[in-house]
N, C-alpha and C positions, 0 to 999 in steps of 0.2 A: 284514388288520386288522379286527377286529370292531367293530360299532357298538353303540350303547346298547340297541337293540331286540333284539339277538341274545344268546342265553344261551350262556355259555362251557361247553364240554364238560367233564364230570367226568373227572378223571384216571384213575379206575378204569375208567370206560367206554372211554376212549381206549386204555389198555393192553390191555383185553379185545378191542377191535376189531382192534388190530394183531396180537395173538397168535391171533386166531380163536377165543377162548374163548366159545362159545355159552352155556354155563352162567352165565357172568358177566352176559351180557345178560338172561337169564331172571330173574336176581335182581332186576331192576328192575320186574318185573311187579307186585309188591306195591304199588308207588307209583301213586297215582291219576293223576298227571300224566306217565305214561309217554310220551305223544306229545310233550309239551314237552321231556322229557329227550332223546328221540331227535332232536329238531330242533336240539339244541345244536351249536355249531361250535367248531373250534379257532381259533388265532390267524390262520391262513390261510384262514378261512371254509370249512374242510372239514367236511362232516357225516359221519355214520356210513358212508353209501354211498360217499362219496369215498374214505375210508380203506380200506374193504373192497374197492373196485374196484381200487385200486393194488396190493393184495396178493393179489388173486384169491380172496377169501374168499366164494365163492358160497354155501356153506351158511349163512354168517352172514346174508347178505342174504335168503335164503329164510326163515330163522327170523324175521327182522325183519318180513316180510310178515304173519306170523300174530300179531305182538305189537302193531302199531300199526294205526290206522284206515286205510282205503283213501285218504282224502284226505291224510292225513299222509304216507303212502308216496309218493303222486303228487308231493307237494311236495318230498320228498327227492330224487326222480328228476330234477327240473328245477332244483334249487337250485344256483346257480353258486358256485364258490370265488373267491378274489381275482383269478384270471386269467380268470374267466368260464367256466371248464370245469365241465360237469356231470359226474356220476358216469360217464355214458357216455363222455365224452371221456377221463376218467381210465382207464377199462377199456381203451379203444382204445390209449392211450399205453403202457399196461403190457403190451399184447399178450395179454390173456386172452379168447379167443374164446368160451369157455363162459359167462363172466360177461357179455360183450356180448350174447350170445343171450338170456340171462335178462332183462337190462334191457330189451332191445328188445321182448320179449314182454309187458312190463308198461307200455310207453309208447305214447302215440299219436304220430301223424305230427309234430305240432307239437314234441313233446319230442325226438324223434329228429333233427329238422332244426334244433334250437337251435344257435346259434353262440357261440363264446367272444369275448374282447375283440379278437382278431385277425380275427374274421369267419370262422374255420374251423369247419366242421361236423365231426362225427366222421369222415366219409368223407375230408375233407381230411387229417386226421391219419393215418388208416390208409393213404392213398395215398402218403404220404411215407415209408413203411416198406418192409421188403424180405424178410420171412420168409413161410413157408407159413402160419403162424398168422395173420399180417396179411392174407394173401390170403383166408383163410376169413372174417375179420372184414369185409373189403370186400364179399364176397358176401352176408353177413348183412345189412349195412346197405343195399345196393342193393335186395335183394329185399324188405326191410321197407317201404320207401317207394316201391316200384314204379318205381324209377329216378329219382325226382325229385331225390335228393341229388346225382346226377351233373351236374345243371344249376345247382347253387348255386355262386356265386362268393364268395370271401372279400374282405376289405377291400384286399388286394393285387392284386385283379382276376385271381386264379388259379382255374381250374376244376380239379377232381380229376385229370383226365387230364394236364393241364399239370404239376401237382404230381408225379404219378407219373413223368412223362418227365424232369423236372428233377432230382429227388432221391429218387425212390422205386424200387421194384423192377420188373424187366422183366415178371414174371408178373402183377403187379397192373395195370400199364399195358396188357398184352395183354388181360386180362379186361375192363377198362373200355372198350377200343376196340370190343368187340362191340356196344356200345350206340351206334348211329349218332347218336342224338339228343343224346348228351353232347358239349358244346362242348370243343374242344381248344386253347383260347386262354389267354393269360396277360397280364401287365402290358405296357404300352407297345406293344400290338398284336402281341406275339410269339405264335407258335403253339408247340405241344408239340414240333414238329420243330426250331424254333429252339433250344429248350432241350436237346433230345436230342443235337444235333450237337456240343455243347460238353462232353459227358460223356466219361469215360475209356472207357466201353463204347459209344461212339457207334454203331458198326456194328450192334450188336444192336438197340438202340432205334430207330435210324433206319430200318433195314430193315422192321421191323414197322409203324412209323408210316406209311411211304410206301406200303406195300401196303394198309393199312387205310384211310388217308385220303390218296389221291394228290393231292388239291387243296391239301394243305399244302406241296407243293413250290414252288408259286408264291405262297404266302401272304406278304404283306409286312407288316413291323412299322410302327410310326409313323414311322420314318425311311425307309421304303421298302425296307428290306433283306429279302431272301429268306434262307432257310437256307443257300443256296449262297454268299451274301455272307459269312455267318458262317464257313463252312468255308474259304473263300478267305482270310480274314483270319488263321486259325490254321494254315493250311498242311497240313491233313490230306488227302493226295492220294487215299487209299483211299476216304474218304467222298465226296470230290469225284466220283470215278468212279461211285460208287453212285448219287448224286443225278442225275448226268448220264445214266446208263443208264435210270433210271426216268423222267427228264425227257423222253428221246426217246420212250418209250412213251406217256407222258401226253400229250405234244403230238400224237402220231399219233392217239391215240384221241379227242382233243378236236376233231380236224378232221372236219367233216361232209362226207363225200364227195358226198352227194346235193346239198349246197348249191352245189357247183361244177359240177354237170351231169354229163356222162358221161365226164369226164376220168379217173375212177377213180384208181388209184394214182399216176398222173402228177401229180395235183394235191396230193399230200401235202406238197409244199414250201410250201404257202400258209399254213401256220400262223404265227402271230406271237407266241405266248406261250411260247416255249421258255425254260426257266429260266435258261439261259446268256445270254439277251438282255435279261432284266428289269433295269432300272436303278433305283437308289434315288432319293431325293428330290433328290439333287444330280447326278442323271443318271450315276451311276457304275455300270457293270455289274460283275459278279463278277471278270472278268479284270483290270479296273483295280485292284480291291482286292488281288488276288494280286500284281500288279506293284508296288503301293505297299509291300507287306510283303516283297517279294523272294522269293516262293515260286514258283520256276521250275517245279517239278513240277506245281503246280496250273494254271499257265498252259498247260503242255503238255497236260494232261488236257482242259482246256476246248477247246483248239484241235483236239485229236483228235476230240472229240465234235461240235463246231460250228466248222469252219474259218473261217466267216464272222464269228466273234466278234472277230477282229482288226480288223474294220472299224468296230466300235463306238467312239464318242467320248463324252466327258463334256460338261458344260454349257459348257466352255471350248473345245470342239472338239478336244480332245487324245485321241489314241489311247493304248494302253497303253504304247507305247515312250516317248511324251512323259512319261507319268506316272512311268515307271521312271527316266528321266533326271532328272526334277525331284526325285525322292526318293533319287537317287544309288544305285540298285540295279544295281550293275555286273553281277551274274550274269544278270539279265534282259536287259540290253543285249547281253551276249555271246551269249545264246541267240538273240536276234533277228538279230544279225549273222551267226551261223552258219547260219541257215535262209534259203536263197536267196529263196524266195517272200516271206517276211516282210520280209527286208531290202529288197527292191525296192519293196514296197508301203508300208512305214512310215517309212523313214529320211528321206525328203524330203517327207512329208506335213506340211502347215501347219495350225496351230490357228487359233482365231478372231482371234489377234493377228498371224497370219502367220509365227509362229515354227516352225521345224523342230526336230527333236531336237538338232541341232548348235547352234542358237541358244540352246536351253534349257541345254545343257551349258556353254556359255560364260557365260550369265547366272549359273549356279550355281557358277562358278569351279572346275569339276571337271576337273582336268587329265587324269586317267586315262580318263574317258569321252570327252573330246575326242579323245584319241589313238586310242581304239577306233573312234570314228565316222569319223575321217579315214582309217582303213585301208580303209573301204568305197569301192570304185572309183567308184561313181556318186553319191557324196555331193555334194549341192549346196552348194559352198563360196561361190558367188557369188549365191545367192538372197537377195533382200531380204524383210524382213517388212513389215507394213503401215505401219510408221514409216519405211520406207526404209533400214533398218539391215541390213547384212550381218553375218555372225558376227564378222568382223574388226573392224568398226565397234563392235560391242558390247564386244569385248575391250578395245579402245583406250579407250572411254569409261569403262570400269571400272578402268583402270590406276592412276589417281591417286586415284579416289574410294573404291576398295576398300581394306580393311585387309589384303588378300592380294596386295600389289603384286608380290612376288617370283613367286608362282604365276601371276598374270596375265601377267607378262612371258614365262613359259614357254609359256603358252597362245598368246600372240601369235606367239612364235617357231615353234611347231608349225603354226599356221595359215598363216603366210607360207611355210614350207618345203613345205607341201602344195599351194600354189598359190592360196591365198585372197588376195583383193584388197580394198582400201578402195573405198567408193563414191566418186563424183566429188564431192570437196569439198576445201577447204583443210585440209591436214594439221595446221596450227597451231591449227585450231579443233576438232579431233577430240576432244581431251580436255576433258571437262566435269566440274565439281565436283558431287558428289552431296550435296544438302542435306537428304536424307530424315532426319527425326527418328528414325524406326524403325531405320534403318541405323546412325545415330550411337549410339543407345542400345545396340544389339547389339554394336557395336564396343567401346564403353566397358565393357560387362559382360565381354566376352571378354578385354580387356586386364587388368581387375581380377582375373579368375580366374587368368590366367597369372602375374600378379605374386604372387598369394597362394601358388601352387605354388612359384614361384621362391624366395620368402622362406623357406618351410619347408625347401627343399633347401639353401639357403645356410646356414642355421643348422646343419644336420647336417654339411655339408661343412667348415665352419669348425671345428666341434667335433672332427671326425676329424683334421683337419690339426693342430690344437693338441695333441691327445693323442699322435699319432704322432711329432710333432716332439719333444715332451718325452721320449717313450720312447727316442728315439735317443741322448739324453744321460744317461739313467738306466738303463743297460744291466743286464739280469739277471746276477747274479754279480759285478758291480762291476769295478774296475780293479786292475791290478797296482801295488803300492806299493813293491816292492823296487827298490833302485837298480840301474841298468843300462840296456841298450838297450831293454828291454821295458817300462820304467816308463811307467805311464799307459795301457798297452794293456788291452784287454778280457781278462778271465781265461778266458772260455769260448770264445775265438775258434775253436778247432779242433773244437768240438762241432758235429755236423751240425744238430741242432735249433736251435742258436744262429744258424747261418748262414741257416737258413730264416726265423728270426725277423727278421733284418736285412733280408732280401729282401722279405718280405711287409709289414713295417712301412714300408719305403721305397715300395713299390708303393701302399700305402694313402695315404701322405702326398702323393705326386705326383698320383694320380688325384683326390684331394679338392681339391688346389689348382687342377687343370684344371677341375674342376666349378665351383669358385667363379668362375673367369674366364668360363666359358661362360654362367653365370647372369647375368652383366652384360649379355649380349646380349639378354636377355629384355626389356630396356627399349626395344628397337627397336619402331617402329610397324608393321613388317611382320609379319603374322600367321605366315607360314611360317617366318621367321627365329626368331620366339619359340618356335614349336612344335618346330622342329628343335633349338634349344638345350636345351629342356626334355627332349626325348626322349634326346638324347645324354647329358645330365647324369644322367638316371635310370640309363642303362646303366653309366656310369662309377661312379656311386654304389654300385651293387651290387658292382663290383670292389673299391672302396675298403672297403666293409663286410666283404667276404670276406677281404681282406688284413689288416684290423685284427683280425678274429676269429682268423685263423691266427697272427698275431703274438702275440696274447695266449696262445693255446694252446701254441705252441712256447716262448715266453718263460717260461711257468709250468712247462712240462715239464722244461726244461733245469736248473731249480734244485731240482727235487724229488729226494730221495734215491733211489738205486737200490733201496733196501729197500722202497720204497712205489710200485712200478711200477703197481699197480692204481689208485692215486690219480692218477697221471699220465695213465693211459688215460682215466679218468673225466673229468678236466679237458679233455682233447682232444676227447672225444665231445661234451661239453656245449658247448664253444666252437664246434665245427663245426656244431652244430645250427642256429645263427642263419642262415648263408647257405643251408643246405639248406632251412630253413623258408621263407625268402624265395623260393627257386626253386620250391618246391612250391606256394606261394600263386599264383605267376605262372602255372604250367601246370595248376593244379587244374581249371579249367573244361574243358580238353581231356580230362584223365583222367576227369573226371566223366562226360563224354559217352561215352567209350569203355566205362566200366564199366556205365553204364545201358543202352547199346545192346546190349552183350553179354548183360546180364541179360534184356532184353526178348526177344532172339532165343531164349535158352534156354527162357523161359516160353512162347513161342509154340509151340515144339516139344512142350512138355508138354501144352498145351491144344488142340493141333491136332485130335486125334481127337475130343475133346469138342465142339469147335466144329462139326465136320462133322456129328456126330449131331444137334446142335441145329438146323442150318439146311439139312440135305439135302432137307427137304420144302419149304423156303421160297425158296431161290435159283433164279432162272431165267436161262437164257442166251437171248440174242436171235438168231434166225435171220433169213433174208431174208423180211420181210413178216409173220412170226408168231413166237410164242414156243414153245419146246419144254421145258416144265417137267420132262418125264420123262427128259431127257438125263442129268442129274446122277445120278439114282437108278440109271440103267442103267450109268453108268460106275463108280459105287461098287460096285454088285452084281458087276460083272465085275472088280473090284479093279484098275481102271485108275487111273493117277495123276491127281489133280486137286487143285489148291491153291485154297482159297477165300479170299475177302476176309476179313481179320481185323484187329482193332484194332492200331494202331501199326505197321502193315506197309505196305510199298510194293509188295507182290506182287499182280499181277493174275491173272485166271483163266488156267490153263494145262492143256492136255491134248494128248497126241500127235495130230498131224493125221490119222494113219491111222485113228484110232478115232472120228473125227467123224461125226455123223449126216449124212445127205444134205442139202446146202444150208446147213449150219451153218458160220459163219465161225470160223476157228481163232483161239485166244487164246494168247498167249505170256507168259512171265514177263518183267516189265520192272522192273529195280531201279534206283532213282535215288539 
């Protein structure tokens, strides 16, 4: 919006600039106030150069130089629009490298480094783009200011490298990484690697970032999270392996052999900064994050790289099995139980409260995890925590205070059958009332939610019961009115469609009545009884709806004339669409995953060759004590098979063992 001190641009001039009509601009030369005319702006505070920059009218800008004074042209170069963008910003956003080059040649460093209202320089805007033209613009800007633009931060605390890693192009980020003095940080203490691991092409960006800036591996954000914490939370196993592989090398190189005397390679185990060991501000290592999210593949990858990561505990003294039990991640618990070494090490480990994984499973009322842990032969069923409570004591104390009384009864039954015992105390004093306000509030909210669901189901079930009951006495085709033994009988009794109508209508009515009765049970104070009633009611409701739809279809079909069979078929198809649609909605997530995974595998095959060409010079395989970067090139040149890491894939390096270079460890395909 213009102010009173600014002159509004003439409409003829505006149309001439947009069309690139240089002759129209020359027509203003006869006016003595040509400089004032050219300094006029549009409603959005765009001057002539802004408009020309957006449309790439370089010849128009060149003609303008000869028409106005040098001071006026310099003013036009740095004049901001309503968003604070100069013509240089506009040219960058439009992707016109030749126009950018022209403007830069006419500007001083102050003008080139000017920021808009978001604090973005022209380089920030260029770094967020992804074409070859934008890469050329980045090069022009960096060279114009001798690299100073790369060290400018915007108001969001983002440097150009971070912008390129988060939302820009790979080539732009790769070029900016050549300048070691350019910071690679962003908001909240995050680095460019934090941003890159969250992208769809994380492997490409992360590989280049780690090779160019290995220190980013251990860079922590304001919450203490490393990039590996981010990857562990999203479950990308391939990127996890990539970061761990480079983490091994980084930790090895950062160990000063001379510092430890003459021990040489034997002292390499003394490093303390491995990326898998770094904890966030709450003392959570990456393996705990993966366990919380239930990403078993990431947990396996971390333990394959650093087996001692299983020993890490958080600020409450809990290992990753404690955390998995706490957050009810059954798949992680199963993995630990299946691994002999992990099972023996973790299952009976106590946290700062003295609780084992079995104690926590009982506290969380998780029957399935309790059963899994009780299958472990050496599980400590009689171990007390620091409050003197055995697992069975905890279960009994929660029996009356919990809103899951039925489930806790099953937990107690399983504990007793496995050999668990109460601690020495009077059994009549075991059960205590839980007066926690938080638990009471949670229980109240859960009861209200279940009642709301039950009320909705009740309305539907009663409606279906009413409709189907009425349909039984208003049969399609009517009744026989002739006197005789068949008087009052249904006219269409012998028709197959009519018989199907009666059966499906009866099924719908009976199931809806049963649903209504079951929903009465949702008034129970036991959470498991409520949930079981609702789940059963939902299943029966689907049968009732399907029966009612089939009854409507067959009832309509039986009364349609044989001359209109097409109409009867249309009615049947439309009526049957309802139950089919309900079933499709139920299974859609599964079908969605199948379709997407199949599409991903197909696309991986298409891009496999291109990916190898891009990274054949970049990927390295680790051998004993040193790296052999020439190995992949040798295998490719000999047309040996080798599968590379690639996005959205669980495939690790693979090559036939017979073709391995001397001393190189074999890699195999692992699909999870």
